TORTIDO-581074 format. One record per residue: residue number from 1; chain; x negated, y, z of N, C-alpha, C in turn. Coordinates in Angstrom, 2 decimals. Layout:
BEGIN
<pos=NUM&unit=A&n_c1=X&n_c2=Y&n_c3=Z&ca_c1=X&ca_c2=Y&ca_c3=Z&c_c1=X&c_c2=Y&c_c3=Z>
...
END
This chain:
BEGIN
<pos=1&unit=A&n_c1=-0.87&n_c2=-1.07&n_c3=0.04&ca_c1=-0.07&ca_c2=-0.12&ca_c3=-0.09&c_c1=-0.81&c_c2=0.77&c_c3=-0.08>
<pos=2&unit=A&n_c1=-0.99&n_c2=2.31&n_c3=-1.02&ca_c1=-1.31&ca_c2=3.20&ca_c3=-1.08&c_c1=-1.41&c_c2=4.39&c_c3=-0.11>
<pos=3&unit=A&n_c1=-2.31&n_c2=5.04&n_c3=0.59&ca_c1=-1.95&ca_c2=6.00&ca_c3=1.59&c_c1=-1.31&c_c2=7.15&c_c3=1.47>
<pos=4&unit=A&n_c1=-0.46&n_c2=7.68&n_c3=0.03&ca_c1=0.15&ca_c2=8.63&ca_c3=-0.09&c_c1=1.97&c_c2=7.62&c_c3=0.51>
<pos=5&unit=A&n_c1=2.14&n_c2=6.53&n_c3=-0.17&ca_c1=3.33&ca_c2=5.88&ca_c3=0.14&c_c1=3.52&c_c2=5.45&c_c3=1.50>
<pos=6&unit=A&n_c1=2.30&n_c2=5.08&n_c3=1.85&ca_c1=2.17&ca_c2=4.76&ca_c3=3.68&c_c1=3.19&c_c2=6.17&c_c3=4.80>
<pos=7&unit=A&n_c1=2.47&n_c2=7.47&n_c3=3.89&ca_c1=2.96&ca_c2=8.40&ca_c3=4.49&c_c1=4.42&c_c2=8.98&c_c3=4.53>
<pos=8&unit=A&n_c1=4.79&n_c2=8.67&n_c3=3.28&ca_c1=5.99&ca_c2=9.10&ca_c3=2.83&c_c1=6.69&c_c2=7.90&c_c3=3.98>
<pos=9&unit=A&n_c1=6.20&n_c2=7.10&n_c3=4.02&ca_c1=7.23&ca_c2=5.80&ca_c3=4.48&c_c1=7.29&c_c2=6.45&c_c3=6.07>
<pos=10&unit=A&n_c1=6.24&n_c2=6.57&n_c3=6.64&ca_c1=6.34&ca_c2=7.02&ca_c3=7.92&c_c1=7.44&c_c2=8.51&c_c3=8.35>
<pos=11&unit=A&n_c1=6.95&n_c2=9.17&n_c3=7.19&ca_c1=7.45&ca_c2=10.67&ca_c3=7.20&c_c1=9.28&c_c2=10.18&c_c3=7.31>
<pos=12&unit=A&n_c1=9.54&n_c2=9.47&n_c3=6.27&ca_c1=11.16&ca_c2=9.34&ca_c3=5.95&c_c1=11.77&c_c2=8.74&c_c3=7.65>
<pos=13&unit=A&n_c1=10.85&n_c2=8.04&n_c3=8.23&ca_c1=11.48&ca_c2=7.01&ca_c3=9.53&c_c1=10.76&c_c2=7.22&c_c3=10.66>
<pos=14&unit=A&n_c1=10.25&n_c2=8.85&n_c3=10.51&ca_c1=10.17&ca_c2=9.41&ca_c3=11.74&c_c1=10.63&c_c2=9.39&c_c3=12.88>
<pos=15&unit=A&n_c1=12.01&n_c2=9.66&n_c3=12.88&ca_c1=12.91&ca_c2=9.28&ca_c3=13.97&c_c1=13.07&c_c2=7.99&c_c3=14.67>
<pos=16&unit=A&n_c1=12.94&n_c2=7.05&n_c3=14.33&ca_c1=12.36&ca_c2=5.47&ca_c3=14.49&c_c1=11.10&c_c2=5.50&c_c3=15.05>
<pos=17&unit=A&n_c1=10.01&n_c2=6.24&n_c3=15.18&ca_c1=9.06&ca_c2=6.22&ca_c3=15.93&c_c1=8.74&c_c2=6.57&c_c3=17.25>
<pos=18&unit=A&n_c1=8.15&n_c2=5.71&n_c3=18.20&ca_c1=7.90&ca_c2=5.65&ca_c3=19.37&c_c1=6.67&c_c2=6.86&c_c3=19.41>
<pos=19&unit=A&n_c1=7.05&n_c2=8.20&n_c3=20.18&ca_c1=5.75&ca_c2=9.00&ca_c3=20.13&c_c1=4.28&c_c2=8.48&c_c3=20.67>
<pos=20&unit=A&n_c1=4.61&n_c2=7.90&n_c3=21.85&ca_c1=3.23&ca_c2=7.56&ca_c3=22.39&c_c1=2.97&c_c2=5.86&c_c3=22.30>
<pos=21&unit=A&n_c1=2.04&n_c2=5.89&n_c3=22.53&ca_c1=1.94&ca_c2=4.17&ca_c3=22.27&c_c1=1.14&c_c2=3.86&c_c3=24.16>
<pos=22&unit=A&n_c1=2.24&n_c2=4.20&n_c3=24.75&ca_c1=2.06&ca_c2=3.97&ca_c3=26.05&c_c1=2.49&c_c2=2.52&c_c3=26.74>
<pos=23&unit=A&n_c1=1.86&n_c2=2.19&n_c3=27.91&ca_c1=1.95&ca_c2=0.69&ca_c3=28.18&c_c1=3.29&c_c2=0.70&c_c3=28.11>
<pos=24&unit=A&n_c1=4.53&n_c2=1.91&n_c3=28.84&ca_c1=6.06&ca_c2=1.56&ca_c3=28.71&c_c1=6.81&c_c2=1.08&c_c3=27.02>
<pos=25&unit=A&n_c1=6.08&n_c2=2.11&n_c3=26.31&ca_c1=6.08&ca_c2=1.84&ca_c3=24.82&c_c1=6.26&c_c2=0.15&c_c3=24.59>
<pos=26&unit=A&n_c1=5.21&n_c2=-0.36&n_c3=24.98&ca_c1=4.40&ca_c2=-1.96&ca_c3=24.24&c_c1=5.46&c_c2=-2.79&c_c3=25.36>
<pos=27&unit=A&n_c1=6.02&n_c2=-2.62&n_c3=26.39&ca_c1=6.67&ca_c2=-3.19&ca_c3=26.97&c_c1=8.07&c_c2=-2.91&c_c3=26.57>
<pos=28&unit=A&n_c1=8.95&n_c2=-1.86&n_c3=26.10&ca_c1=9.94&ca_c2=-1.60&ca_c3=25.54&c_c1=9.96&c_c2=-2.68&c_c3=24.06>
<pos=29&unit=A&n_c1=9.25&n_c2=-2.32&n_c3=23.43&ca_c1=8.97&ca_c2=-3.10&ca_c3=21.90&c_c1=8.69&c_c2=-4.71&c_c3=22.54>
<pos=30&unit=A&n_c1=7.62&n_c2=-5.18&n_c3=23.40&ca_c1=7.93&ca_c2=-6.11&ca_c3=23.66&c_c1=9.32&c_c2=-6.96&c_c3=23.91>
<pos=31&unit=A&n_c1=10.06&n_c2=-6.27&n_c3=24.79&ca_c1=11.18&ca_c2=-6.13&ca_c3=25.54&c_c1=12.30&c_c2=-6.39&c_c3=23.84>
<pos=32&unit=A&n_c1=12.31&n_c2=-5.86&n_c3=23.31&ca_c1=13.13&ca_c2=-5.40&ca_c3=22.27&c_c1=13.09&c_c2=-6.90&c_c3=21.19>
<pos=33&unit=A&n_c1=11.68&n_c2=-7.02&n_c3=21.17&ca_c1=11.50&ca_c2=-8.45&ca_c3=20.57&c_c1=12.08&c_c2=-9.81&c_c3=20.77>
<pos=34&unit=A&n_c1=11.72&n_c2=-10.05&n_c3=22.06&ca_c1=12.50&ca_c2=-10.59&ca_c3=22.93&c_c1=14.03&c_c2=-11.09&c_c3=22.73>
<pos=35&unit=A&n_c1=14.26&n_c2=-9.63&n_c3=23.08&ca_c1=15.94&ca_c2=-9.79&ca_c3=23.01&c_c1=16.54&c_c2=-10.22&c_c3=21.16>
<pos=36&unit=A&n_c1=15.78&n_c2=-9.70&n_c3=20.29&ca_c1=16.11&ca_c2=-9.70&ca_c3=18.81&c_c1=16.02&c_c2=-11.40&c_c3=18.97>
<pos=37&unit=A&n_c1=14.71&n_c2=-11.94&n_c3=19.29&ca_c1=14.70&ca_c2=-13.44&ca_c3=19.18&c_c1=15.55&c_c2=-14.35&c_c3=19.97>
<pos=38&unit=A&n_c1=16.20&n_c2=-14.41&n_c3=21.20&ca_c1=16.89&ca_c2=-14.74&ca_c3=21.75&c_c1=18.42&c_c2=-14.44&c_c3=21.40>
<pos=39&unit=A&n_c1=18.38&n_c2=-13.33&n_c3=20.69&ca_c1=19.87&ca_c2=-12.77&ca_c3=20.16&c_c1=20.18&c_c2=-14.17&c_c3=18.81>
<pos=40&unit=A&n_c1=19.16&n_c2=-13.91&n_c3=18.26&ca_c1=19.40&ca_c2=-14.62&ca_c3=16.68&c_c1=19.61&c_c2=-15.90&c_c3=17.09>
<pos=41&unit=A&n_c1=18.60&n_c2=-16.48&n_c3=18.16&ca_c1=18.83&ca_c2=-17.94&ca_c3=19.05&c_c1=19.96&c_c2=-18.09&c_c3=19.67>
<pos=42&unit=A&n_c1=20.63&n_c2=-17.27&n_c3=19.90&ca_c1=22.29&ca_c2=-17.62&ca_c3=20.35&c_c1=23.15&c_c2=-17.56&c_c3=19.50>
<pos=43&unit=A&n_c1=22.91&n_c2=-16.86&n_c3=18.45&ca_c1=23.51&ca_c2=-16.84&ca_c3=17.12&c_c1=23.41&c_c2=-18.42&c_c3=16.21>
<pos=44&unit=A&n_c1=22.30&n_c2=-18.93&n_c3=16.28&ca_c1=22.41&ca_c2=-20.37&ca_c3=15.75&c_c1=23.82&c_c2=-21.32&c_c3=15.46>
<pos=45&unit=A&n_c1=23.97&n_c2=-21.70&n_c3=17.39&ca_c1=25.34&ca_c2=-22.78&ca_c3=16.73&c_c1=26.34&c_c2=-22.16&c_c3=16.17>
<pos=46&unit=A&n_c1=26.72&n_c2=-21.15&n_c3=16.20&ca_c1=27.82&ca_c2=-20.10&ca_c3=15.39&c_c1=27.34&c_c2=-20.63&c_c3=13.79>
<pos=47&unit=A&n_c1=26.57&n_c2=-20.39&n_c3=13.35&ca_c1=26.29&ca_c2=-20.29&ca_c3=11.86&c_c1=25.99&c_c2=-21.53&c_c3=11.77>
<pos=48&unit=A&n_c1=25.62&n_c2=-22.13&n_c3=12.07&ca_c1=25.29&ca_c2=-23.95&ca_c3=11.99&c_c1=26.88&c_c2=-24.56&c_c3=11.84>
<pos=49&unit=A&n_c1=27.90&n_c2=-24.06&n_c3=12.71&ca_c1=28.75&ca_c2=-24.61&ca_c3=12.72&c_c1=29.89&c_c2=-24.00&c_c3=11.05>
<pos=50&unit=A&n_c1=29.43&n_c2=-22.69&n_c3=11.22&ca_c1=30.15&ca_c2=-22.18&ca_c3=9.98&c_c1=29.67&c_c2=-22.62&c_c3=8.70>
<pos=51&unit=A&n_c1=28.27&n_c2=-22.78&n_c3=8.50&ca_c1=27.81&ca_c2=-24.05&ca_c3=7.21&c_c1=28.26&c_c2=-25.06&c_c3=7.03>
<pos=52&unit=A&n_c1=28.47&n_c2=-25.87&n_c3=8.07&ca_c1=28.85&ca_c2=-26.85&ca_c3=8.06&c_c1=30.36&c_c2=-27.44&c_c3=7.83>
<pos=53&unit=A&n_c1=30.85&n_c2=-26.51&n_c3=8.02&ca_c1=32.74&ca_c2=-26.07&ca_c3=7.63&c_c1=32.31&c_c2=-25.93&c_c3=6.21>
<pos=54&unit=A&n_c1=31.50&n_c2=-24.72&n_c3=5.90&ca_c1=31.71&ca_c2=-24.71&ca_c3=4.31&c_c1=31.42&c_c2=-25.48&c_c3=3.42>
<pos=55&unit=A&n_c1=30.02&n_c2=-26.50&n_c3=3.91&ca_c1=29.95&ca_c2=-27.81&ca_c3=3.20&c_c1=30.51&c_c2=-28.73&c_c3=3.25>
<pos=56&unit=A&n_c1=31.73&n_c2=-28.87&n_c3=4.41&ca_c1=32.72&ca_c2=-29.94&ca_c3=4.10&c_c1=34.06&c_c2=-29.37&c_c3=3.07>
<pos=57&unit=A&n_c1=33.81&n_c2=-28.05&n_c3=3.12&ca_c1=34.90&ca_c2=-27.63&ca_c3=2.13&c_c1=34.64&c_c2=-27.65&c_c3=1.01>
<pos=58&unit=A&n_c1=33.20&n_c2=-27.70&n_c3=0.65&ca_c1=32.28&ca_c2=-28.06&ca_c3=-0.88&c_c1=32.53&c_c2=-29.45&c_c3=-1.08>
<pos=59&unit=A&n_c1=32.88&n_c2=-30.35&n_c3=-0.18&ca_c1=32.48&ca_c2=-31.53&ca_c3=-0.59&c_c1=33.77&c_c2=-31.92&c_c3=-0.61>
<pos=60&unit=A&n_c1=34.88&n_c2=-31.56&n_c3=-0.05&ca_c1=36.29&ca_c2=-31.74&ca_c3=-0.62&c_c1=36.63&c_c2=-31.32&c_c3=-1.34>
<pos=61&unit=A&n_c1=36.48&n_c2=-30.30&n_c3=-1.63&ca_c1=36.57&ca_c2=-30.18&ca_c3=-3.33&c_c1=35.63&c_c2=-30.52&c_c3=-4.34>
<pos=62&unit=A&n_c1=34.93&n_c2=-30.93&n_c3=-4.29&ca_c1=34.32&ca_c2=-31.51&ca_c3=-5.44&c_c1=34.94&c_c2=-33.44&c_c3=-5.25>
<pos=63&unit=A&n_c1=35.28&n_c2=-33.93&n_c3=-3.91&ca_c1=36.01&ca_c2=-35.26&ca_c3=-4.40&c_c1=37.52&c_c2=-34.82&c_c3=-4.74>
<pos=64&unit=A&n_c1=38.22&n_c2=-33.87&n_c3=-4.52&ca_c1=39.37&ca_c2=-33.69&ca_c3=-5.24&c_c1=39.07&c_c2=-33.09&c_c3=-6.99>
<pos=65&unit=A&n_c1=38.20&n_c2=-33.04&n_c3=-7.44&ca_c1=37.59&ca_c2=-32.57&ca_c3=-8.57&c_c1=39.02&c_c2=-31.36&c_c3=-9.06>
<pos=66&unit=A&n_c1=38.75&n_c2=-30.33&n_c3=-8.26&ca_c1=39.60&ca_c2=-29.46&ca_c3=-8.41&c_c1=38.30&c_c2=-28.23&c_c3=-8.28>
<pos=67&unit=A&n_c1=37.06&n_c2=-27.96&n_c3=-9.14&ca_c1=36.07&ca_c2=-27.03&ca_c3=-9.31&c_c1=36.03&c_c2=-26.66&c_c3=-10.47>
<pos=68&unit=A&n_c1=36.26&n_c2=-25.17&n_c3=-10.02&ca_c1=36.28&ca_c2=-24.66&ca_c3=-11.71&c_c1=34.48&c_c2=-24.12&c_c3=-12.16>
<pos=69&unit=A&n_c1=34.93&n_c2=-23.65&n_c3=-13.28&ca_c1=33.54&ca_c2=-23.52&ca_c3=-13.78&c_c1=32.62&c_c2=-22.44&c_c3=-13.03>
<pos=70&unit=A&n_c1=33.14&n_c2=-21.39&n_c3=-12.85&ca_c1=32.65&ca_c2=-19.86&ca_c3=-11.96&c_c1=32.34&c_c2=-20.59&c_c3=-10.55>
<pos=71&unit=A&n_c1=32.73&n_c2=-21.89&n_c3=-10.18&ca_c1=32.24&ca_c2=-21.91&ca_c3=-8.81&c_c1=30.90&c_c2=-23.30&c_c3=-8.80>
<pos=72&unit=A&n_c1=31.44&n_c2=-23.38&n_c3=-9.98&ca_c1=29.94&ca_c2=-24.35&ca_c3=-10.18&c_c1=28.61&c_c2=-24.08&c_c3=-10.81>
<pos=73&unit=A&n_c1=28.94&n_c2=-22.75&n_c3=-11.57&ca_c1=27.87&ca_c2=-21.77&ca_c3=-11.55&c_c1=27.38&c_c2=-21.26&c_c3=-10.49>
<pos=74&unit=A&n_c1=28.50&n_c2=-20.73&n_c3=-9.66&ca_c1=27.91&ca_c2=-19.90&ca_c3=-8.30&c_c1=26.81&c_c2=-21.01&c_c3=-7.70>
<pos=75&unit=A&n_c1=27.72&n_c2=-22.45&n_c3=-7.53&ca_c1=26.67&ca_c2=-23.45&ca_c3=-6.96&c_c1=25.38&c_c2=-24.04&c_c3=-7.45>
<pos=76&unit=A&n_c1=25.22&n_c2=-23.28&n_c3=-8.53&ca_c1=23.98&ca_c2=-24.41&ca_c3=-9.41&c_c1=23.16&c_c2=-22.89&c_c3=-9.33>
<pos=77&unit=A&n_c1=23.50&n_c2=-21.96&n_c3=-9.31&ca_c1=22.60&ca_c2=-20.62&ca_c3=-9.06&c_c1=22.11&c_c2=-20.50&c_c3=-7.37>
<pos=78&unit=A&n_c1=22.88&n_c2=-20.65&n_c3=-6.74&ca_c1=22.98&ca_c2=-20.88&ca_c3=-5.26&c_c1=21.23&c_c2=-21.77&c_c3=-5.07>
<pos=79&unit=A&n_c1=21.47&n_c2=-22.94&n_c3=-5.81&ca_c1=21.05&ca_c2=-24.44&ca_c3=-5.67&c_c1=19.25&c_c2=-23.44&c_c3=-5.82>
<pos=80&unit=A&n_c1=19.28&n_c2=-23.08&n_c3=-7.75&ca_c1=18.28&ca_c2=-22.69&ca_c3=-8.07&c_c1=17.55&c_c2=-21.60&c_c3=-7.35>
<pos=81&unit=A&n_c1=18.47&n_c2=-20.67&n_c3=-6.37&ca_c1=17.69&ca_c2=-19.62&ca_c3=-5.16&c_c1=17.15&c_c2=-20.22&c_c3=-4.36>
<pos=82&unit=A&n_c1=17.70&n_c2=-21.87&n_c3=-3.41&ca_c1=17.25&ca_c2=-22.33&ca_c3=-2.63&c_c1=15.77&c_c2=-22.87&c_c3=-3.45>
<pos=83&unit=A&n_c1=15.93&n_c2=-23.06&n_c3=-4.35&ca_c1=14.90&ca_c2=-23.86&ca_c3=-4.59&c_c1=13.49&c_c2=-23.16&c_c3=-5.10>
<pos=84&unit=A&n_c1=13.50&n_c2=-21.97&n_c3=-5.48&ca_c1=12.82&ca_c2=-20.97&ca_c3=-5.25&c_c1=12.39&c_c2=-20.79&c_c3=-4.34>
<pos=85&unit=A&n_c1=13.07&n_c2=-20.07&n_c3=-3.11&ca_c1=12.56&ca_c2=-20.03&ca_c3=-1.82&c_c1=11.81&c_c2=-21.43&c_c3=-1.56>
<pos=86&unit=A&n_c1=11.93&n_c2=-22.33&n_c3=-1.74&ca_c1=11.24&ca_c2=-23.51&ca_c3=-1.02&c_c1=9.84&c_c2=-23.30&c_c3=-1.50>
<pos=87&unit=A&n_c1=9.88&n_c2=-23.29&n_c3=-3.07&ca_c1=8.46&ca_c2=-23.19&ca_c3=-4.12&c_c1=7.77&c_c2=-21.79&c_c3=-3.25>
<pos=88&unit=A&n_c1=8.24&n_c2=-20.91&n_c3=-2.88&ca_c1=7.62&ca_c2=-19.36&ca_c3=-2.42&c_c1=6.91&c_c2=-20.03&c_c3=-1.26>
<pos=89&unit=A&n_c1=7.89&n_c2=-20.80&n_c3=-0.02&ca_c1=7.45&ca_c2=-21.18&ca_c3=0.74&c_c1=6.17&c_c2=-22.07&c_c3=0.63>
<pos=90&unit=A&n_c1=6.12&n_c2=-23.14&n_c3=0.06&ca_c1=5.23&ca_c2=-23.90&ca_c3=-0.11&c_c1=4.06&c_c2=-22.95&c_c3=-0.72>
<pos=91&unit=A&n_c1=4.30&n_c2=-22.13&n_c3=-1.73&ca_c1=2.64&ca_c2=-21.65&ca_c3=-2.00&c_c1=2.14&c_c2=-20.73&c_c3=-1.08>
<pos=92&unit=A&n_c1=3.13&n_c2=-20.39&n_c3=-0.69&ca_c1=2.73&ca_c2=-19.35&ca_c3=0.83&c_c1=1.92&c_c2=-19.88&c_c3=1.99>
<pos=93&unit=A&n_c1=2.75&n_c2=-21.00&n_c3=2.53&ca_c1=2.26&ca_c2=-21.98&ca_c3=3.17&c_c1=0.72&c_c2=-22.84&c_c3=2.91>
<pos=94&unit=A&n_c1=0.63&n_c2=-22.69&n_c3=1.73&ca_c1=-0.93&ca_c2=-23.14&ca_c3=1.18&c_c1=-1.93&c_c2=-22.20&c_c3=1.22>
<pos=95&unit=A&n_c1=-1.18&n_c2=-21.04&n_c3=0.95&ca_c1=-1.80&ca_c2=-20.07&ca_c3=0.96&c_c1=-3.12&c_c2=-19.68&c_c3=2.25>
<pos=96&unit=A&n_c1=-1.58&n_c2=-20.07&n_c3=3.14&ca_c1=-2.09&ca_c2=-19.48&ca_c3=4.74&c_c1=-3.38&c_c2=-20.64&c_c3=5.73>
<pos=97&unit=A&n_c1=-3.00&n_c2=-21.27&n_c3=4.88&ca_c1=-4.07&ca_c2=-22.31&ca_c3=5.09&c_c1=-5.25&c_c2=-22.70&c_c3=4.79>
<pos=98&unit=A&n_c1=-5.26&n_c2=-21.86&n_c3=3.28&ca_c1=-6.89&ca_c2=-21.63&ca_c3=3.18&c_c1=-7.54&c_c2=-20.66&c_c3=4.06>
<pos=99&unit=A&n_c1=-9.16&n_c2=-21.50&n_c3=3.94&ca_c1=-9.87&ca_c2=-20.48&ca_c3=5.27&c_c1=-10.40&c_c2=-19.14&c_c3=3.88>
END
């Protein structure tokens, strides 16, 4: 990232920056990171249940053979997207393991 772009980014988001790097600021950010992590972990069961319900609805629709071309297209697009993210993860993971 170039220096001018970095300065523009910081100037646009200056309201979000804590002015001092005091120990209190570090404690606050550490506390916020912990809250974010545990908030996401707390939401996982609900997200998992929603994903299971959506998958069950998809399976029942496929079994009843009432799938439109548009729905099949979206399904194919989402599968391609997941595969692309998988490939990206493999590439980035292999890169991070190299010395």
